[in-house]
Backbone bond lengths (Angstrom), bond angles and torsions (degrees), N, CA, C in turn:
res aa  C-N    CA-C-N  psi(-1)  N-CA   C-N-CA  omega(-1)  CA-C   N-CA-C  phi
1 M - - - 1.430 - - 1.489 111.01 -
2 L 1.332 117.63 -43.59 1.482 119.09 -179.10 1.530 108.50 -67.32
3 P 1.224 122.81 -43.61 1.512 120.45 -179.53 1.463 111.24 -61.19
4 L 1.292 120.26 -33.74 1.569 121.15 -179.24 1.499 109.39 -69.82
5 L 1.296 121.06 -39.21 1.472 125.49 178.75 1.548 110.99 -64.56
6 A 1.343 113.12 -42.97 1.461 118.64 177.58 1.493 111.47 -62.43
7 R 1.300 117.64 -35.88 1.469 118.70 179.53 1.537 111.96 -70.33
8 L 1.309 116.89 -37.73 1.542 119.62 177.25 1.510 111.08 -62.78
9 L 1.380 118.31 -43.98 1.390 120.20 178.34 1.523 114.04 -63.67
10 L 1.295 115.23 -37.44 1.488 119.05 178.60 1.521 110.82 -64.63
11 L 1.404 117.15 -42.04 1.460 122.00 -179.97 1.527 111.88 -65.78
12 T 1.367 116.56 -34.89 1.482 120.70 178.87 1.520 110.37 -67.65
13 C 1.318 117.22 -38.89 1.489 121.87 179.55 1.541 109.23 -64.51
14 L 1.280 117.33 -33.88 1.518 120.25 -176.75 1.507 111.05 -76.89
15 V 1.284 117.86 -37.28 1.457 121.29 -172.55 1.564 114.96 -83.57
16 S 1.335 115.88 -28.46 1.469 120.44 -179.32 1.528 111.95 -60.79
17 P 1.322 121.72 -50.08 1.470 119.83 178.22 1.511 115.40 -56.81
18 L 1.390 117.28 -38.72 1.439 120.38 -179.88 1.533 110.11 -67.61
19 Y 1.291 118.50 -33.97 1.493 120.56 179.30 1.527 111.78 -67.31
20 S 1.343 115.35 -40.82 1.463 122.60 179.07 1.560 111.73 -64.46
21 V 1.286 114.54 -42.25 1.499 118.21 179.63 1.559 110.03 -66.77
22 E 1.330 115.44 -39.67 1.538 120.84 178.44 1.481 109.00 -62.63
23 K 1.303 117.33 -42.16 1.487 121.75 -178.50 1.573 110.81 -63.89
24 V 1.300 113.91 -45.66 1.469 118.30 177.23 1.532 111.53 -62.11
25 R 1.296 114.03 -40.48 1.495 120.43 -178.79 1.545 109.40 -61.57
26 N 1.334 113.07 -45.38 1.571 116.12 -179.14 1.499 108.96 -66.53
27 R 1.302 117.36 -36.50 1.510 117.69 178.52 1.508 109.91 -63.93
28 G 1.335 119.62 -40.08 1.464 121.60 178.40 1.513 114.41 -62.38
29 F 1.362 116.31 -38.67 1.473 122.52 177.75 1.473 108.50 -66.81
30 R 1.305 119.91 -38.22 1.483 121.85 -176.52 1.516 108.59 -69.65
31 K 1.323 118.94 -37.90 1.475 123.48 178.18 1.516 109.64 -65.35
32 D 1.396 114.19 -41.90 1.478 115.73 179.83 1.496 114.23 -65.69
33 A 1.301 117.27 -32.80 1.475 123.47 177.07 1.488 109.74 -70.81
34 E 1.363 117.11 -42.28 1.462 117.82 177.52 1.491 110.97 -64.81
35 Y 1.315 116.99 -37.48 1.430 120.72 -177.58 1.551 109.98 -64.18
36 E 1.358 117.42 -38.39 1.420 118.86 179.67 1.502 112.44 -68.67
37 K 1.294 117.04 -32.45 1.492 122.03 177.06 1.546 110.46 -71.58
38 C 1.314 118.80 -20.40 1.452 120.19 -175.30 1.566 110.59 -95.74
39 T 1.299 119.84 18.26 1.411 121.02 175.05 1.505 111.89 -96.36
40 G 1.375 114.11 159.76 1.497 117.41 175.45 1.525 111.42 77.94
41 N 1.352 115.53 -138.99 1.473 120.42 -174.84 1.558 111.67 -77.50
42 D 1.429 119.89 -9.79 1.474 120.26 179.90 1.549 111.61 -82.64
43 A 1.349 117.37 -2.42 1.475 117.27 -173.41 1.534 110.53 -68.62
44 D 1.301 120.84 -20.97 1.441 122.32 -175.48 1.528 112.88 -92.00
45 K 1.348 118.83 -1.91 1.457 121.15 179.88 1.542 110.43 -72.33
46 P 1.323 117.30 146.95 1.448 121.30 -174.73 1.573 112.98 -69.88
47 N 1.324 122.28 -22.36 1.420 124.60 -179.83 1.530 110.67 -95.07
48 C 1.346 118.84 10.96 1.466 124.70 -177.34 1.527 107.07 -90.16
49 T 1.298 114.59 131.13 1.540 122.29 179.55 1.493 108.09 -124.45
50 R 1.322 116.82 145.86 1.467 121.08 178.43 1.496 105.84 -118.55
51 P 1.356 119.81 153.50 1.439 122.60 174.72 1.540 111.00 -68.92
52 S 1.314 112.72 149.02 1.496 118.00 179.86 1.496 110.73 -68.92
53 D 1.329 115.31 161.78 1.514 121.48 178.65 1.497 108.81 -60.91
54 D 1.400 118.03 -35.69 1.434 120.42 -177.15 1.520 110.69 -67.13
55 A 1.347 114.37 -41.14 1.459 117.35 -177.74 1.540 108.60 -70.63
56 A 1.369 117.92 -32.01 1.449 116.26 -178.09 1.508 112.78 -74.14
57 T 1.340 115.34 -23.29 1.505 119.87 -178.01 1.505 112.65 -104.86
58 D 1.359 117.02 6.72 1.480 120.94 179.38 1.474 109.61 -72.67
59 P 1.399 119.56 116.52 1.459 119.26 -178.13 1.550 113.88 -67.30
60 Y 1.394 113.96 -24.56 1.485 114.97 179.96 1.502 110.19 -68.66
61 L 1.368 115.95 -43.18 1.459 119.05 -179.62 1.499 111.53 -69.55
62 N 1.344 117.33 -35.59 1.496 117.94 179.44 1.516 110.06 -65.10
63 N 1.315 116.72 -43.80 1.457 119.10 -179.88 1.548 112.66 -70.88
64 R 1.349 114.76 -31.69 1.451 119.66 -171.00 1.594 107.97 -80.77
65 Y 1.318 115.66 -44.26 1.415 118.54 -171.70 1.510 115.53 -111.68
66 G 1.298 120.06 0.09 1.454 125.16 173.09 1.526 113.99 74.82
67 S 1.308 119.16 28.33 1.506 121.23 177.31 1.554 108.69 -80.50
68 C 1.389 118.39 132.34 1.433 124.06 -174.77 1.515 108.23 -117.69
69 L 1.376 116.38 141.56 1.475 120.10 174.98 1.541 108.60 -98.86
70 Q 1.373 119.32 149.33 1.411 125.85 178.38 1.500 111.80 -77.43
71 G 1.311 120.75 125.08 1.444 123.04 -177.64 1.525 111.76 -81.64
72 P 1.367 120.49 179.35 1.448 121.43 178.34 1.467 111.05 -70.29
73 A 1.410 113.78 156.05 1.508 122.59 -178.31 1.510 108.43 -65.79
74 G 1.316 113.62 143.28 1.452 120.67 179.88 1.578 109.89 -83.04
75 N 1.361 115.51 171.18 1.471 119.96 177.94 1.527 110.13 -71.01
76 P 1.391 118.26 147.98 1.469 120.66 -179.67 1.520 108.95 -62.71
77 G 1.314 116.19 142.78 1.441 120.83 176.48 1.489 113.95 -76.39
78 R 1.338 121.08 162.75 1.432 124.45 178.39 1.522 110.32 -70.95
79 E 1.376 116.00 157.54 1.403 120.84 176.73 1.556 110.81 -69.79
80 G 1.297 114.08 142.79 1.457 118.86 -177.65 1.563 109.11 -81.06
81 N 1.353 115.91 165.02 1.491 120.53 175.73 1.414 112.36 -66.16
82 P 1.418 119.70 145.54 1.442 120.37 173.38 1.510 117.28 -56.33
83 G 1.274 116.69 138.37 1.510 120.44 -178.47 1.516 109.18 -73.03
84 S 1.336 115.39 161.41 1.421 121.65 176.37 1.508 112.50 -72.90
85 N 1.292 115.29 157.16 1.462 122.24 -179.58 1.530 112.62 -59.07
86 G 1.278 118.89 135.75 1.469 122.72 179.89 1.505 110.04 -75.03
87 I 1.335 115.71 172.19 1.429 124.52 178.79 1.507 106.36 -73.40
88 P 1.431 118.26 136.05 1.445 119.41 178.12 1.555 110.88 -60.75
89 G 1.328 112.85 142.77 1.419 118.35 -179.66 1.559 111.19 -75.67
90 T 1.271 114.51 165.52 1.437 121.19 179.46 1.523 111.63 -75.77
91 P 1.323 121.52 148.81 1.461 121.38 -177.11 1.533 109.84 -62.16
92 G 1.322 116.61 144.06 1.456 120.83 -179.88 1.544 111.13 -78.14
93 I 1.265 111.17 171.92 1.495 119.66 -179.03 1.511 108.76 -74.76
94 P 1.395 117.26 132.41 1.480 118.15 178.86 1.557 112.02 -54.08
95 G 1.306 114.33 140.54 1.432 120.93 176.67 1.499 113.87 -70.54
96 R 1.317 118.30 165.12 1.410 122.07 178.40 1.501 111.43 -78.58
97 D 1.299 116.27 153.66 1.495 120.38 176.62 1.484 112.34 -59.59
98 G 1.336 118.67 138.33 1.404 122.99 178.22 1.519 110.34 -77.47
99 P 1.392 113.15 172.94 1.482 117.78 -179.03 1.507 111.11 -67.08
100 K 1.276 117.93 153.07 1.492 124.32 -179.12 1.575 107.93 -68.62
101 G 1.304 116.34 132.50 1.408 122.69 -179.23 1.501 112.94 -76.60
102 E 1.344 114.09 167.86 1.515 119.46 -177.31 1.558 106.33 -78.07
103 K 1.299 111.23 156.74 1.446 118.76 179.85 1.555 108.89 -69.29
104 G 1.321 113.21 130.98 1.488 118.72 -177.75 1.505 110.81 -85.70
105 E 1.369 117.25 167.49 1.395 124.29 177.25 1.523 111.24 -92.59
106 C 1.314 117.09 140.71 1.500 120.95 179.37 1.468 109.11 -85.87
107 V 1.343 116.68 119.74 1.454 122.47 -178.68 1.492 107.73 -120.58
108 S 1.287 118.12 120.33 1.489 123.80 -179.38 1.548 107.33 -81.00
109 E 1.313 115.10 130.25 1.448 122.31 179.15 1.508 110.84 -78.27
110 I 1.292 116.96 127.34 1.465 123.07 -179.61 1.538 108.30 -104.58
111 F 1.344 117.17 116.17 1.423 122.21 -178.44 1.496 112.96 -87.88
112 A 1.313 118.10 -28.63 1.461 122.73 -179.17 1.484 111.14 -142.12
113 E 1.311 116.94 155.51 1.433 121.01 173.51 1.582 112.19 -68.93
114 P 1.319 112.70 126.50 1.484 115.88 178.90 1.554 113.66 -55.92
115 W 1.378 114.26 142.35 1.431 118.18 -177.73 1.553 108.67 -79.93
116 R 1.314 114.54 133.92 1.451 122.78 176.90 1.538 109.72 -107.14
117 P 1.303 116.66 128.38 1.485 119.80 176.91 1.487 111.43 -56.71
118 N 1.377 118.71 135.62 1.439 124.60 176.73 1.551 108.39 -141.30
119 Y 1.292 114.25 110.18 1.434 121.08 -179.52 1.493 110.88 -147.12
120 K 1.366 114.59 166.47 1.490 122.08 -179.56 1.513 108.15 -156.44
121 Q 1.351 115.15 149.06 1.428 124.18 177.54 1.547 109.44 -131.18
122 C 1.294 114.05 131.71 1.482 123.03 170.02 1.466 110.93 -116.21
123 A 1.355 119.46 127.84 1.473 121.45 -177.58 1.534 111.06 -131.85
124 W 1.329 113.87 150.07 1.498 120.94 -179.03 1.577 107.40 -134.17
125 N 1.275 114.78 143.32 1.500 116.28 176.81 1.493 108.65 -105.69
126 A 1.305 114.24 126.53 1.475 125.25 176.82 1.544 110.95 49.52
127 L 1.375 112.27 70.19 1.470 120.58 177.08 1.563 110.33 -59.54
128 N 1.328 112.80 -52.39 1.493 120.54 178.96 1.554 111.33 56.55
129 Y 1.344 114.53 46.05 1.460 119.85 -177.09 1.586 105.48 -88.54
130 G 1.347 115.07 112.93 1.497 119.88 179.22 1.523 113.58 -94.95
131 I 1.369 118.33 17.11 1.483 119.75 -176.98 1.495 108.73 -78.53
132 D 1.360 114.39 149.82 1.465 121.14 -179.01 1.505 114.09 -99.93
133 L 1.373 115.33 -22.82 1.472 122.22 179.61 1.508 108.31 -140.58
134 G 1.371 116.42 126.08 1.414 116.74 174.88 1.594 111.58 140.03
135 K 1.379 114.03 -179.44 1.426 119.15 177.20 1.516 111.26 -81.67
136 I 1.343 113.12 136.89 1.484 118.96 -178.80 1.541 109.16 -95.84
137 A 1.335 118.66 -48.98 1.465 122.81 -176.72 1.553 109.67 -159.15
138 D 1.298 115.96 156.44 1.486 117.58 176.50 1.519 109.38 -136.81
139 C 1.343 115.82 162.89 1.461 122.09 178.63 1.476 108.77 -149.76
140 T 1.370 117.68 123.34 1.432 123.09 -175.48 1.589 111.01 -86.15
141 F 1.335 116.68 134.50 1.470 119.08 -177.14 1.495 109.78 -134.57
142 T 1.349 115.77 142.78 1.470 123.03 -179.98 1.514 110.12 -96.72
143 K 1.331 117.98 109.92 1.495 122.91 -179.36 1.535 107.28 -87.63
144 L 1.286 117.49 129.87 1.482 123.82 -174.73 1.491 113.44 -87.81
145 R 1.308 119.77 -30.28 1.438 122.95 -174.58 1.526 111.87 -132.43
146 S 1.332 114.29 145.15 1.457 116.76 179.14 1.582 113.37 -81.06
147 D 1.344 116.20 -21.04 1.470 119.53 -177.00 1.545 110.75 -97.38
148 S 1.279 116.96 29.49 1.485 123.22 175.48 1.500 112.61 -114.34
149 A 1.326 115.68 171.48 1.457 122.67 176.27 1.519 111.38 -118.06
150 L 1.290 118.09 152.59 1.451 125.97 177.15 1.563 110.48 -100.33
151 R 1.243 118.05 126.93 1.471 122.32 169.32 1.550 108.86 -103.15
152 V 1.343 115.45 124.81 1.434 121.34 -176.05 1.502 108.59 -122.80
153 V 1.341 116.21 141.79 1.469 122.45 176.22 1.467 110.34 -138.01
154 F 1.350 117.52 132.17 1.455 121.97 168.92 1.529 105.83 -113.91
155 S 1.320 113.84 132.14 1.498 122.18 174.28 1.492 111.45 -129.34
156 G 1.370 115.73 123.26 1.478 117.60 -177.94 1.532 107.27 -178.74
157 S 1.323 112.57 176.72 1.482 120.88 -176.89 1.519 108.26 -84.39
158 L 1.399 114.90 132.92 1.464 122.04 178.90 1.566 107.18 -125.73
159 R 1.395 111.97 148.11 1.441 116.55 174.48 1.547 109.89 -149.98
160 L 1.323 112.05 149.82 1.565 119.84 173.85 1.494 106.53 -142.81
161 K 1.355 114.45 137.77 1.442 120.22 171.80 1.505 109.48 -143.94
162 C 1.313 116.32 150.41 1.470 122.77 177.88 1.513 107.27 -166.49
163 K 1.359 114.32 162.85 1.474 120.73 179.95 1.471 110.57 -89.26
164 T 1.360 118.57 -24.91 1.487 122.56 173.76 1.551 105.79 -120.62
165 A 1.331 113.62 179.43 1.468 120.43 -178.00 1.564 108.94 -61.53
166 C 1.368 113.08 135.55 1.454 118.48 -178.85 1.558 108.41 -151.76
167 C 1.368 113.07 166.74 1.471 120.41 -177.77 1.522 110.03 -147.39
168 Q 1.338 119.66 137.90 1.470 123.38 173.47 1.513 108.48 -129.90
169 R 1.350 114.03 151.95 1.492 119.66 -175.31 1.515 107.86 -130.20
170 W 1.427 115.04 132.01 1.454 120.76 175.78 1.541 105.37 -110.49
171 Y 1.359 118.03 132.42 1.469 121.50 -174.11 1.520 113.18 -146.54
172 F 1.277 117.23 163.82 1.515 123.11 179.63 1.553 108.24 -103.46
173 T 1.344 113.45 147.98 1.450 121.15 170.32 1.548 107.64 -126.31
174 F 1.339 115.62 153.72 1.480 123.65 177.54 1.556 109.88 -126.22
175 N 1.315 114.83 109.16 1.456 119.21 -175.18 1.550 109.37 60.39
176 G 1.314 115.78 36.70 1.449 120.13 174.07 1.531 115.73 87.94
177 A 1.300 118.90 -2.87 1.438 123.98 -179.05 1.524 111.28 -125.56
178 E 1.358 115.47 143.58 1.463 118.43 179.53 1.538 108.59 -70.82
179 C 1.308 115.55 160.55 1.452 122.93 -177.34 1.541 112.89 -69.24
180 S 1.319 119.56 134.78 1.438 121.35 177.30 1.553 112.11 -122.57
181 G 1.312 116.61 14.21 1.443 120.61 179.32 1.495 112.12 -130.22
182 P 1.303 119.73 89.58 1.470 123.46 1.25 1.500 115.21 -90.58
183 L 1.344 118.93 -32.61 1.501 122.76 -175.03 1.523 109.45 -138.90
184 T 1.367 115.53 179.51 1.477 120.49 179.82 1.521 108.81 -70.80
185 I 1.363 115.68 158.39 1.468 122.28 176.47 1.495 105.37 -112.89
186 E 1.423 117.74 114.16 1.472 121.92 -170.58 1.490 109.62 -153.57
187 S 1.349 113.72 167.25 1.458 125.30 170.37 1.514 107.92 -145.59
188 I 1.335 116.52 148.60 1.521 121.56 -178.65 1.534 109.15 -126.77
189 I 1.312 111.52 155.70 1.470 120.28 166.93 1.568 107.69 -127.78
190 Y 1.299 114.71 125.00 1.454 121.10 178.18 1.496 109.28 -114.91
191 L 1.388 116.82 136.99 1.424 120.71 -179.70 1.546 106.87 -127.54
192 D 1.328 118.95 122.53 1.466 122.34 178.49 1.499 110.10 -85.39
193 Q 1.313 118.40 166.05 1.443 122.92 177.32 1.521 109.58 -65.08
194 G 1.305 117.32 134.55 1.456 120.46 -173.12 1.546 111.75 -82.30
195 S 1.245 114.08 161.69 1.503 122.14 -179.23 1.604 107.03 -83.30
196 P 1.348 114.33 163.29 1.479 116.62 176.44 1.527 114.76 -53.82
197 E 1.313 115.30 -32.07 1.472 117.93 -178.36 1.517 112.32 -74.39
198 L 1.362 117.12 -31.49 1.428 122.21 -175.99 1.564 109.28 -114.42
199 N 1.305 112.95 119.48 1.496 117.22 179.38 1.493 107.57 -69.04
200 S 1.371 119.50 129.71 1.450 123.35 -177.88 1.504 112.04 -74.18
201 T 1.314 116.95 -5.12 1.458 120.29 179.63 1.491 113.20 -94.91
202 I 1.331 117.12 19.63 1.468 122.31 179.02 1.509 107.15 -61.12
203 N 1.369 117.68 129.58 1.469 125.77 -178.36 1.493 111.68 -97.53
204 I 1.336 116.63 99.37 1.508 122.57 -175.91 1.568 107.07 -120.72
205 H 1.300 113.90 122.49 1.545 119.68 177.07 1.516 105.68 -108.73
206 R 1.295 116.23 128.40 1.461 123.20 179.76 1.548 109.31 -131.49
207 T 1.403 114.29 140.63 1.412 119.47 175.06 1.565 110.08 -75.07
208 S 1.323 113.22 125.22 1.441 119.94 -174.32 1.569 109.10 -132.94
209 T 1.364 117.83 170.06 1.437 123.33 179.56 1.505 109.75 -128.54
210 V 1.323 113.90 150.84 1.467 122.29 167.62 1.529 104.97 -125.78
211 E 1.301 118.27 124.46 1.501 120.03 -170.43 1.513 110.66 -148.51
212 G 1.371 116.71 148.01 1.411 120.49 175.15 1.538 111.91 176.45
213 L 1.361 115.28 175.71 1.458 123.26 178.10 1.541 108.57 -111.34
214 C 1.349 116.08 138.71 1.453 119.03 175.80 1.529 108.38 -124.93
215 E 1.326 118.06 129.78 1.494 123.47 -178.79 1.533 108.47 -113.38
216 G 1.362 114.54 167.02 1.417 118.64 177.43 1.528 117.04 85.55
217 L 1.294 118.27 10.00 1.478 122.73 179.44 1.507 110.13 -92.12
218 Q 1.297 117.21 133.86 1.493 121.73 -179.30 1.505 110.75 -75.84
219 A 1.319 112.09 159.39 1.476 118.99 -178.60 1.553 109.11 -70.13
220 G 1.319 114.65 149.12 1.495 118.49 -179.73 1.525 108.41 129.37
221 L 1.334 113.42 -165.97 1.488 119.57 178.69 1.514 111.94 -71.09
222 V 1.342 117.36 131.80 1.439 121.55 178.75 1.566 105.90 -126.53
223 D 1.309 116.34 125.99 1.447 122.21 177.73 1.542 106.70 -93.06
224 V 1.390 114.44 106.81 1.486 121.54 -178.97 1.538 106.32 -99.43
225 A 1.377 114.16 129.38 1.476 118.89 -175.61 1.520 109.81 -136.59
226 I 1.359 116.61 148.36 1.468 121.20 175.01 1.540 107.74 -107.03
227 W 1.295 117.85 135.05 1.476 123.09 -175.43 1.561 108.66 -126.70
228 V 1.330 113.75 165.74 1.423 121.79 170.89 1.558 108.60 -130.99
229 G 1.343 114.90 139.33 1.427 119.57 -177.59 1.570 110.62 -154.46
230 T 1.322 115.62 -166.30 1.424 120.69 -176.55 1.563 110.44 -97.67
231 C 1.293 114.98 163.96 1.487 122.28 175.63 1.557 106.10 -93.66
232 A 1.302 115.47 153.50 1.495 119.56 178.16 1.544 110.95 -65.23
233 D 1.302 116.43 133.64 1.407 123.02 171.83 1.552 113.09 69.72
234 Y 1.359 116.67 13.06 1.515 117.99 179.08 1.548 107.09 -131.96
235 P 1.349 114.09 141.70 1.462 116.87 176.38 1.512 114.66 -68.11
236 R 1.258 117.76 156.72 1.468 121.12 -177.74 1.538 108.81 -85.92
237 G 1.350 111.79 153.55 1.447 118.14 175.43 1.522 111.62 -111.25
238 D 1.349 112.35 -157.24 1.459 121.80 177.29 1.536 108.37 -97.82
239 A 1.405 116.71 104.56 1.484 119.34 -173.76 1.452 105.83 -101.16
240 S 1.444 112.79 154.84 1.463 124.96 174.19 1.482 110.89 -143.39
241 T 1.359 116.90 139.77 1.484 121.07 -179.92 1.517 110.52 -133.35
242 G 1.325 115.63 135.06 1.561 123.36 175.32 1.499 111.80 67.19
243 W 1.314 116.74 42.81 1.511 117.65 176.09 1.502 108.01 -76.12
244 N 1.323 114.84 128.90 1.467 124.94 166.90 1.559 114.69 48.59
245 S 1.304 114.20 33.71 1.548 119.16 179.57 1.558 110.50 -159.70
246 V 1.335 113.58 175.90 1.443 121.54 -177.51 1.548 107.62 -86.68
247 S 1.290 115.90 134.31 1.512 122.38 173.38 1.499 105.13 -116.88
248 R 1.358 113.38 147.62 1.475 119.93 179.08 1.496 112.39 -148.31
249 V 1.376 112.83 149.79 1.464 121.42 170.07 1.483 107.84 -118.20
250 I 1.373 116.80 128.49 1.507 124.91 178.98 1.485 107.36 -112.73
251 I 1.293 117.21 129.64 1.485 121.82 178.96 1.579 107.28 -124.81
252 E 1.322 117.62 131.23 1.433 122.29 -178.66 1.497 109.06 -138.83
253 E 1.372 117.32 134.19 1.477 122.82 177.04 1.515 107.72 -93.92
254 L 1.382 113.90 128.52 1.495 118.12 -177.00 1.513 108.47 -125.03
255 P 1.351 116.33 149.50 1.489 119.38 174.67 1.508 111.95 -72.37
256 K 1.301 115.93 148.19 1.491 121.05 -179.78 1.533 108.08 -83.46
């Protein structure tokens, strides 16, 4: 009887510590499960509980049940190297045609300024100038462009007489100088010594013209004049201009 009772007491002493440890273990697992449920958005619920700071830092429970605490954040890592270029994408689908535009206006392109006629005429009735050397008449003209030419014309009665051979010259000047682009503008009358049958002093008046183009004159006012003079290496005679008729000077600006 006594040995049986001693055996029961011994068995009870051995089983009791194991039961206590198992109970504590189950309690730790239940707290860990509750702690996992109380993370995130469930932390604000009234039935949510968190483990105490002592339980979280207890080394026995950490070693026993494997609970880990989160350490401090590490330093940011360095930026990585840029990646290689990707493969080009496939062409997109062509877009739809846009709306039709409004009708435009037709504008003609002008490459140069259109030419405007520019001319002038000066006329005199019965000049009857009997001078042999000097200016007969003048006419002022406004030249619009420097890259143009002037066409000048004198039309009137001319006469020359002499007892021996003689020569007279009618010519234009521009601002007091004869034309040099390209040459002078002139006309001459030459009279040879007459024969015994024909008197060399015959007085014949004929309508004649002096005409030409002059280039190289600058734009602006141009004084155009008609003159009478002698011919080279010949004596002068008795000249007459504009007898008993109308004399005129015509000036016209022309494009080159």
